[in-house]
VEXKOL-234166 format. One record per residue (C-alpha): x, y, z. Coordinates in steps of 0.001 Angstrom, whole numbers, plus 500000, padded with zeros to 6 digits. Each point is the difference from the previous one (the first is absolute). Layout:
residues N
+--------+--------+--------+
|     xx |     yy |     zz |
+--------+--------+--------+
|      X |      Y |      Z |
...
+--------+--------+--------+
END
This chain:
residues 538
+--------+--------+--------+
|     xx |     yy |     zz |
+--------+--------+--------+
| 096057 | 559610 | 197397 |
| 498851 | 500003 | 496382 |
| 501673 | 500601 | 496628 |
| 497200 | 501068 | 497711 |
| 499321 | 499694 | 496261 |
| 498740 | 502380 | 497344 |
| 496217 | 500296 | 499753 |
| 497260 | 501864 | 501845 |
| 497203 | 502440 | 499252 |
| 501634 | 503372 | 499433 |
| 497633 | 502659 | 501309 |
| 502491 | 502848 | 499900 |
| 501148 | 501988 | 497024 |
| 503449 | 498446 | 500139 |
| 500841 | 497554 | 497226 |
| 500082 | 496424 | 501287 |
| 502891 | 498920 | 497803 |
| 502224 | 502631 | 501608 |
| 499136 | 499021 | 503604 |
| 502267 | 498072 | 502350 |
| 498782 | 497110 | 502073 |
| 500626 | 500082 | 503723 |
| 501122 | 497435 | 502525 |
| 497453 | 499779 | 502826 |
| 500927 | 499220 | 503618 |
| 497303 | 499530 | 502640 |
| 500707 | 500281 | 503733 |
| 497936 | 500431 | 503165 |
| 501524 | 500594 | 503439 |
| 497019 | 499140 | 502170 |
| 498068 | 501945 | 502601 |
| 501914 | 502153 | 502497 |
| 498646 | 498342 | 503125 |
| 500176 | 500728 | 503702 |
| 498592 | 498032 | 502921 |
| 497835 | 501355 | 502792 |
| 503131 | 500794 | 502050 |
| 501119 | 502388 | 497214 |
| 502815 | 497681 | 498959 |
| 500821 | 499584 | 496336 |
| 499148 | 496526 | 498675 |
| 502401 | 498815 | 497311 |
| 498953 | 496915 | 498089 |
| 499784 | 498761 | 496409 |
| 496542 | 498796 | 501013 |
| 498641 | 503471 | 499210 |
| 501322 | 499988 | 496425 |
| 497794 | 499038 | 497080 |
| 501153 | 496864 | 498183 |
| 498900 | 500252 | 496404 |
| 499076 | 496665 | 498443 |
| 499820 | 498771 | 496424 |
| 496992 | 501420 | 498131 |
| 499688 | 502955 | 502372 |
| 499371 | 503165 | 498001 |
| 500868 | 503647 | 500499 |
| 498432 | 502838 | 498024 |
| 502012 | 502772 | 498361 |
| 498985 | 503472 | 498775 |
| 502407 | 502260 | 498067 |
| 499078 | 503695 | 500121 |
| 501697 | 502618 | 497819 |
| 500418 | 503188 | 501975 |
| 499557 | 502398 | 497065 |
| 497066 | 498432 | 498165 |
| 498353 | 498020 | 502798 |
| 499678 | 497063 | 497609 |
| 500581 | 496612 | 501535 |
| 500383 | 496295 | 499539 |
| 496886 | 498562 | 501624 |
| 500274 | 497248 | 502586 |
| 502602 | 497713 | 498498 |
| 500254 | 496643 | 501818 |
| 503365 | 498495 | 500933 |
| 499840 | 496340 | 501055 |
| 502437 | 498257 | 502350 |
| 501724 | 497001 | 498431 |
| 502915 | 498597 | 501924 |
| 502420 | 502857 | 500635 |
| 498529 | 502106 | 497189 |
| 496945 | 502178 | 499440 |
| 498615 | 499288 | 496550 |
| 498942 | 502975 | 497869 |
| 501615 | 502673 | 497845 |
| 500826 | 503413 | 501429 |
| 501446 | 502872 | 497953 |
| 501876 | 503087 | 501077 |
| 498148 | 503251 | 499297 |
| 501525 | 503458 | 500348 |
| 498597 | 502109 | 502802 |
| 497616 | 497278 | 501229 |
| 499189 | 498768 | 503510 |
| 499461 | 496268 | 500618 |
| 497312 | 499110 | 502543 |
| 499620 | 496344 | 501024 |
| 497571 | 498345 | 502388 |
| 499125 | 496595 | 501453 |
| 497741 | 498012 | 499858 |
| 499125 | 500462 | 496331 |
| 496400 | 500837 | 499084 |
| 499002 | 500065 | 496332 |
| 497080 | 502332 | 500778 |
| 502254 | 502857 | 501103 |
| 499922 | 502559 | 497165 |
| 501059 | 503668 | 500074 |
| 502871 | 500590 | 502407 |
| 502254 | 503047 | 500187 |
| 501279 | 499575 | 503565 |
| 500232 | 497632 | 502961 |
| 497033 | 501851 | 501519 |
| 497821 | 498784 | 497119 |
| 500989 | 496395 | 500717 |
| 499390 | 500426 | 503739 |
| 496561 | 501432 | 499342 |
| 499050 | 497087 | 497733 |
| 501163 | 497349 | 502478 |
| 498316 | 501714 | 502940 |
| 496674 | 500130 | 498180 |
| 500124 | 496641 | 498225 |
| 502437 | 497570 | 501615 |
| 500601 | 500750 | 503682 |
| 497880 | 497986 | 502420 |
| 499860 | 499489 | 503753 |
| 499410 | 496302 | 499382 |
| 503602 | 498955 | 499389 |
| 499547 | 496369 | 501030 |
| 500952 | 498635 | 496560 |
| 503292 | 500325 | 498137 |
| 498283 | 501842 | 497151 |
| 498273 | 502540 | 502250 |
| 503151 | 500626 | 502030 |
| 502088 | 500483 | 496865 |
| 497484 | 502361 | 498396 |
| 500001 | 502110 | 503158 |
| 503800 | 500198 | 500071 |
| 500633 | 502420 | 497137 |
| 503673 | 500584 | 499156 |
| 501373 | 502587 | 497602 |
| 503352 | 501022 | 498538 |
| 500839 | 503222 | 498168 |
| 503064 | 500701 | 497859 |
| 500162 | 503633 | 498894 |
| 501311 | 501101 | 496624 |
| 502948 | 501870 | 501525 |
| 501537 | 496743 | 501274 |
| 499859 | 498162 | 496656 |
| 502115 | 499885 | 496868 |
| 499813 | 497887 | 496861 |
| 502437 | 497489 | 501501 |
| 498860 | 499908 | 503617 |
| 497902 | 497141 | 501432 |
| 496518 | 500576 | 501326 |
| 500336 | 499300 | 503725 |
| 496550 | 499612 | 501514 |
| 500294 | 500114 | 503793 |
| 496501 | 499373 | 501347 |
| 498692 | 501393 | 503261 |
| 496677 | 499389 | 501714 |
| 497357 | 502719 | 499663 |
| 498123 | 498814 | 503076 |
| 501217 | 498823 | 503413 |
| 500213 | 496647 | 501791 |
| 498835 | 498866 | 503428 |
| 501010 | 496536 | 501219 |
| 498928 | 498009 | 503048 |
| 502127 | 497063 | 501179 |
| 498111 | 497633 | 502296 |
| 502018 | 497444 | 502011 |
| 499202 | 496379 | 499126 |
| 501015 | 496474 | 500987 |
| 502392 | 498184 | 497685 |
| 500952 | 496317 | 500003 |
| 502041 | 497362 | 498237 |
| 499447 | 496252 | 500140 |
| 503737 | 499487 | 500580 |
| 502652 | 501745 | 502067 |
| 501734 | 503112 | 498672 |
| 497231 | 500626 | 497481 |
| 501051 | 497043 | 497869 |
| 496547 | 498444 | 499535 |
| 496632 | 501206 | 498756 |
| 499653 | 503599 | 501156 |
| 496672 | 501567 | 500791 |
| 498558 | 502973 | 501823 |
| 496729 | 500709 | 501761 |
| 497812 | 502398 | 497967 |
| 498938 | 503301 | 501566 |
| 496324 | 500999 | 499830 |
| 500537 | 503775 | 500000 |
| 497027 | 502236 | 499242 |
| 501060 | 503581 | 499352 |
| 497963 | 503151 | 499446 |
| 501036 | 503342 | 498560 |
| 497962 | 502965 | 501195 |
| 496378 | 499848 | 498915 |
| 500616 | 497932 | 496851 |
| 497680 | 496999 | 499704 |
| 501979 | 498499 | 497073 |
| 503530 | 500077 | 501427 |
| 501948 | 496742 | 499857 |
| 503796 | 499840 | 500274 |
| 502213 | 497807 | 497854 |
| 501505 | 497010 | 501817 |
| 503534 | 499647 | 498664 |
| 500892 | 497016 | 502176 |
| 499023 | 498489 | 503340 |
| 499662 | 502883 | 502459 |
| 500981 | 502690 | 497465 |
| 497300 | 502399 | 498775 |
| 500429 | 503006 | 497721 |
| 497851 | 502829 | 498718 |
| 500738 | 502733 | 497474 |
| 498659 | 503332 | 501274 |
| 499571 | 503444 | 498400 |
| 502643 | 502549 | 500959 |
| 499394 | 502810 | 502449 |
| 496830 | 498561 | 501531 |
| 499506 | 499303 | 503707 |
| 499642 | 496281 | 500635 |
| 498459 | 498054 | 502880 |
| 500239 | 496206 | 500077 |
| 498280 | 497656 | 502428 |
| 499944 | 496228 | 500008 |
| 500000 | 496750 | 501893 |
| 501328 | 496461 | 499750 |
| 500038 | 496977 | 502272 |
| 503100 | 498216 | 501239 |
| 498978 | 496510 | 498869 |
| 502064 | 498240 | 502649 |
| 499022 | 502120 | 503000 |
| 496475 | 500772 | 498751 |
| 500830 | 503582 | 500834 |
| 498548 | 503036 | 498157 |
| 502570 | 502591 | 498981 |
| 499043 | 503523 | 498906 |
| 501845 | 502127 | 497457 |
| 499720 | 503788 | 499814 |
| 502105 | 502478 | 498028 |
| 499595 | 503637 | 499055 |
| 501988 | 502104 | 497524 |
| 498667 | 503498 | 500567 |
| 501667 | 501867 | 497155 |
| 500120 | 497148 | 497542 |
| 503022 | 498833 | 498035 |
| 501960 | 501418 | 497086 |
| 500422 | 498422 | 496575 |
| 502183 | 496872 | 500008 |
| 499991 | 499969 | 503822 |
| 499035 | 497072 | 502185 |
| 499124 | 499304 | 503620 |
| 500564 | 496562 | 501528 |
| 498236 | 498894 | 503196 |
| 501455 | 496982 | 501782 |
| 497298 | 498733 | 502352 |
| 500996 | 498362 | 503287 |
| 498080 | 498933 | 503082 |
| 500516 | 498064 | 503210 |
| 501069 | 496408 | 499267 |
| 499983 | 500625 | 496262 |
| 502013 | 497578 | 497855 |
| 503436 | 501107 | 498882 |
| 500061 | 500442 | 496244 |
| 502925 | 498108 | 498494 |
| 499978 | 497306 | 502679 |
| 499206 | 496595 | 498509 |
| 498901 | 497360 | 502485 |
| 500266 | 496294 | 499248 |
| 496640 | 498250 | 499812 |
| 499094 | 496893 | 497966 |
| 496702 | 500089 | 498161 |
| 497089 | 498195 | 501643 |
| 496626 | 498656 | 498848 |
| 497416 | 502631 | 500803 |
| 502171 | 502964 | 499006 |
| 498233 | 502554 | 497803 |
| 501317 | 500522 | 496461 |
| 499785 | 503311 | 498096 |
| 500003 | 501030 | 496344 |
| 503522 | 501420 | 500240 |
| 501441 | 496831 | 501560 |
| 500028 | 501368 | 503527 |
| 498655 | 497995 | 502918 |
| 498379 | 500619 | 503375 |
| 500838 | 497389 | 502666 |
| 497030 | 497963 | 501178 |
| 500403 | 501109 | 503626 |
| 499669 | 503719 | 499241 |
| 496832 | 501391 | 501506 |
| 499113 | 502720 | 497469 |
| 500294 | 498632 | 496480 |
| 499626 | 502493 | 497103 |
| 497278 | 498903 | 497580 |
| 500987 | 502127 | 497008 |
| 501967 | 498117 | 497317 |
| 499874 | 496681 | 501867 |
| 499412 | 497261 | 497409 |
| 500309 | 496797 | 501996 |
| 501189 | 497968 | 502964 |
| 503179 | 497928 | 500089 |
| 499198 | 496319 | 500651 |
| 503343 | 498289 | 499291 |
| 503661 | 501035 | 500041 |
| 501350 | 497488 | 497476 |
| 499173 | 499794 | 496300 |
| 500698 | 497950 | 496865 |
| 502121 | 502854 | 498589 |
| 497319 | 501222 | 497644 |
| 501096 | 502556 | 497376 |
| 498749 | 503539 | 500464 |
| 497955 | 501973 | 497499 |
| 503113 | 501993 | 499080 |
| 501448 | 496811 | 498517 |
| 503221 | 500065 | 502032 |
| 499297 | 500079 | 503743 |
| 499750 | 496697 | 501836 |
| 497237 | 500010 | 502621 |
| 501555 | 498219 | 502981 |
| 498662 | 501788 | 503078 |
| 496454 | 498784 | 500527 |
| 496400 | 499617 | 498870 |
| 497207 | 502522 | 500425 |
| 496241 | 499334 | 500084 |
| 497817 | 502621 | 498309 |
| 497684 | 501974 | 502271 |
| 496877 | 499075 | 498037 |
| 498747 | 497364 | 497582 |
| 500207 | 500501 | 496262 |
| 497088 | 501933 | 498546 |
| 499093 | 501459 | 496652 |
| 498050 | 502846 | 501590 |
| 501099 | 503562 | 499434 |
| 498305 | 501524 | 503021 |
| 499675 | 497493 | 502838 |
| 501890 | 497234 | 501726 |
| 497420 | 497221 | 499479 |
| 501829 | 496802 | 499004 |
| 499471 | 498369 | 496632 |
| 499969 | 496252 | 499470 |
| 501762 | 498278 | 497112 |
| 500163 | 496786 | 498007 |
| 503317 | 498158 | 499861 |
| 499403 | 499171 | 496331 |
| 500203 | 496606 | 498289 |
| 502319 | 501398 | 497315 |
| 502526 | 500984 | 502647 |
| 500492 | 496383 | 501058 |
| 501584 | 499137 | 496638 |
| 502477 | 502886 | 499767 |
| 503411 | 498815 | 498834 |
| 502537 | 499657 | 502858 |
| 497319 | 500503 | 502665 |
| 501439 | 498601 | 503213 |
| 497975 | 497110 | 501441 |
| 501010 | 498015 | 503078 |
| 500457 | 496317 | 499270 |
| 497583 | 498177 | 502296 |
| 499628 | 496878 | 497852 |
| 501031 | 497743 | 502861 |
| 496833 | 500983 | 501841 |
| 497617 | 501701 | 497630 |
| 497108 | 499902 | 502470 |
| 501787 | 502423 | 502310 |
| 501120 | 503615 | 499618 |
| 502553 | 499858 | 502818 |
| 503019 | 500042 | 497684 |
| 498630 | 503025 | 498143 |
| 499082 | 502002 | 503096 |
| 503420 | 499510 | 501586 |
| 502004 | 500531 | 496806 |
| 501996 | 503140 | 500709 |
| 502488 | 499549 | 497167 |
| 498352 | 502514 | 497681 |
| 498712 | 503470 | 500764 |
| 496549 | 500920 | 498774 |
| 501876 | 502663 | 498033 |
| 500996 | 497374 | 497418 |
| 496540 | 498734 | 499049 |
| 498429 | 503457 | 500335 |
| 502511 | 501354 | 497493 |
| 499206 | 497205 | 497531 |
| 496258 | 500484 | 500394 |
| 500202 | 503742 | 499413 |
| 502295 | 499636 | 496988 |
| 497917 | 497204 | 498463 |
| 497490 | 502414 | 498503 |
| 497103 | 497813 | 501092 |
| 496758 | 501845 | 500790 |
| 501566 | 503400 | 499281 |
| 496621 | 501418 | 499022 |
| 498235 | 498725 | 503119 |
| 499919 | 501268 | 503600 |
| 498758 | 496818 | 501687 |
| 503359 | 498187 | 500068 |
| 502960 | 500137 | 502361 |
| 502174 | 501825 | 497452 |
| 497782 | 503043 | 500418 |
| 500596 | 499983 | 503758 |
| 503751 | 500232 | 499416 |
| 500200 | 502408 | 497068 |
| 497646 | 502617 | 501452 |
| 501054 | 500045 | 503657 |
| 501702 | 503286 | 500814 |
| 499365 | 501474 | 496566 |
| 498525 | 503392 | 499149 |
| 496230 | 500035 | 499613 |
| 499393 | 497360 | 502675 |
| 499229 | 500281 | 503691 |
| 503291 | 498262 | 500763 |
| 502123 | 502624 | 498208 |
| 501500 | 501102 | 503329 |
| 501550 | 496556 | 500362 |
| 502168 | 500079 | 496890 |
| 503014 | 497719 | 500426 |
| 503378 | 501802 | 499973 |
| 502414 | 499227 | 497141 |
| 502515 | 498501 | 502442 |
| 497495 | 497291 | 501019 |
| 498755 | 496952 | 498112 |
| 496630 | 501585 | 499395 |
| 496814 | 498444 | 501333 |
| 499440 | 496298 | 499360 |
| 497707 | 497169 | 501115 |
| 501560 | 497896 | 502777 |
| 500668 | 496286 | 499967 |
| 498210 | 497891 | 502589 |
| 503217 | 499805 | 502011 |
| 500373 | 503803 | 499962 |
| 496393 | 500474 | 501086 |
| 500568 | 497436 | 502774 |
| 503080 | 501978 | 501101 |
| 497888 | 503148 | 500156 |
| 497482 | 498227 | 502238 |
| 502754 | 498515 | 502131 |
| 501880 | 503255 | 500551 |
| 497104 | 502431 | 500371 |
| 496992 | 497913 | 501033 |
| 501016 | 498354 | 503282 |
| 498719 | 501191 | 503363 |
| 502152 | 501777 | 502587 |
| 501267 | 496639 | 501262 |
| 501096 | 498873 | 496553 |
| 497123 | 497559 | 499541 |
| 497462 | 499148 | 497328 |
| 496784 | 498259 | 500923 |
| 497987 | 497128 | 498543 |
| 496874 | 498319 | 501438 |
| 500501 | 501692 | 503349 |
| 503629 | 498932 | 500365 |
| 503091 | 502129 | 499621 |
| 503258 | 499008 | 498388 |
| 503212 | 501944 | 499565 |
| 500244 | 501953 | 496786 |
| 503409 | 498486 | 499260 |
| 498209 | 496722 | 499242 |
| 497790 | 501595 | 497344 |
| 500962 | 499293 | 496385 |
| 496723 | 500707 | 498224 |
| 498724 | 496416 | 499983 |
| 498067 | 500299 | 503269 |
| 496539 | 501429 | 500332 |
| 499976 | 503123 | 502167 |
| 497367 | 502229 | 501506 |
| 500378 | 502829 | 497510 |
| 497682 | 502458 | 501756 |
| 502764 | 500477 | 502578 |
| 502613 | 500476 | 497286 |
| 497869 | 502616 | 498232 |
| 499553 | 501853 | 503290 |
| 503777 | 500119 | 500490 |
| 500594 | 501138 | 496429 |
| 497424 | 502753 | 500309 |
| 501513 | 501245 | 503246 |
| 503189 | 500563 | 498034 |
| 498530 | 501257 | 496726 |
| 497392 | 502362 | 501412 |
| 502731 | 502193 | 501502 |
| 500884 | 501180 | 496485 |
| 496599 | 499788 | 498330 |
| 500166 | 496373 | 498852 |
| 497717 | 497032 | 500595 |
| 499633 | 496258 | 499485 |
| 496649 | 498342 | 499376 |
| 498792 | 496792 | 501590 |
| 497885 | 497233 | 498465 |
| 501768 | 500412 | 496677 |
| 502215 | 497922 | 497749 |
| 503432 | 501251 | 498986 |
| 501718 | 498921 | 496803 |
| 503567 | 498712 | 499851 |
| 502100 | 499140 | 496953 |
| 501079 | 496627 | 501415 |
| 499107 | 497181 | 497610 |
| 499797 | 496226 | 500535 |
| 501398 | 497990 | 497092 |
| 497369 | 497308 | 500568 |
| 497018 | 500031 | 502318 |
| 497367 | 497277 | 499908 |
| 500717 | 499355 | 496344 |
| 500059 | 503652 | 498883 |
| 503216 | 501712 | 498958 |
| 501177 | 503455 | 501006 |
| 497470 | 500763 | 502719 |
| 500460 | 503356 | 501812 |
| 499363 | 500586 | 503711 |
| 498214 | 502616 | 502057 |
| 499589 | 500655 | 503715 |
| 496398 | 499339 | 500975 |
| 498462 | 501654 | 503067 |
| 496752 | 498292 | 500848 |
| 497223 | 502157 | 501465 |
| 498291 | 496923 | 501451 |
| 502789 | 498660 | 502202 |
| 502354 | 503003 | 499986 |
| 502921 | 497813 | 498934 |
| 502394 | 500540 | 497109 |
| 502113 | 497661 | 497918 |
| 501503 | 499766 | 496510 |
| 497864 | 498204 | 497433 |
| 499832 | 499607 | 496207 |
| 498582 | 502773 | 497824 |
| 496897 | 499071 | 497998 |
| 500847 | 501288 | 496525 |
| 496390 | 499992 | 498811 |
| 498982 | 503572 | 499241 |
| 497233 | 500260 | 502547 |
| 499854 | 503123 | 502166 |
| 500222 | 497818 | 503113 |
| 503496 | 498997 | 498872 |
| 501338 | 503572 | 499916 |
| 502299 | 500878 | 502917 |
| 501741 | 502988 | 501539 |
| 503637 | 500851 | 499268 |
| 502368 | 501391 | 502651 |
| 503232 | 501035 | 498311 |
| 503511 | 500075 | 501421 |
| 503331 | 501457 | 498885 |
| 503685 | 499377 | 500679 |
| 502446 | 502779 | 500851 |
+--------+--------+--------+
END
């Protein structure tokens, strides 16, 4: 609803000072949907929810002169639509959504439909913007229904039609009765429409796909997805011979033998080795067909230090995720970059350094110090402003990972996570411990095995075996882990052999295939640059 003011371009012959402003009400009742059993589907889910800053366009056409107010924009703000609308005698009001400033001469809804069909509609509706531009809505209020004192009630309807596919999916909670962290298994549906080679549906939520289609046209859909738990291909076919009418919708609820029951939430605690996705969903590690699309990492721990999420309010208490690839500044390939730790970073105010003054010839206290997450020092390093104009330092690894313009853009951290950060030595040791052991729960060293529960990061281990285990997990979703490399941490020793604030890295020796945590050489020599494998909390 909107109460309007007193100014707008007057393109009619009526005198502006004598015009009355109108109260504007905007409503939309949703698609009239039916399922494939010809049953009416009633749900608010098919209604459009207008959000702040959404805009509708408005044309006012005088019936006698044909003169009009051209493409006025009304902007949603709270419960109001901002803009000024006047009452004109013998004028029709034609509104449409979404607003397009390029739309010019309009005398009827048909003109708007023609413009959107030729300029906005697309079969690739995989993004919010493309889906919205394809879903033209219009509202018409004719002159006969208006007076100087009546409101302008714009009741929008859809000028195209909707087809929806609901794919059954597995849903879990870490605690009984859905009380814990809830997650679902993504569906890898591929769907085709006729002969189109550009068609992509819009995924509204897990298992729910929608497409806006032209009215009155025969439609033939075909597709396939894999049940990730059963490793079972499922085929989807649907045909609408005579097409659909304006504002109509068809809903297909897909089922198959042994398909999961949508709405059923099973209890399952998270486990190291689970696959983590950009929307916060998770695929259990024992599923045999893991979707690769939108996977950004692998869970390696199910406790955290309660890091604060990027949104500034959420506490990340469910687990840690290892990125699928190393940090890289490349824009077109996965090849890892190596980075300096940076001498200036060792003197940052409030930088956390483990006190090992009682034995400054050893790094044991630093390696096993699990009191601080790497999130803390990473945050200080990034905010310090050191080396901001250089790409050779660890800040660059953090600030560019998952960002547009880089190869890693597909791994952008969700707002409800901590964002990517460099691990502490203890967190990197936990990753090795939880994901790197053999099938018997052992790590090896000098030909002998010991149980992984005894590993705390201070022992040398045969890292070739660990890398092999990590790659067996990562390669399933397009990730990898390199051997014979060094990996930076943000753990710092307060005093080591007479030097203060000495950072650590994990060194994998190519000569003896062992790995252990050692001190970073801060001299800026290319041999002292190391890889960075980022983690996040969720």
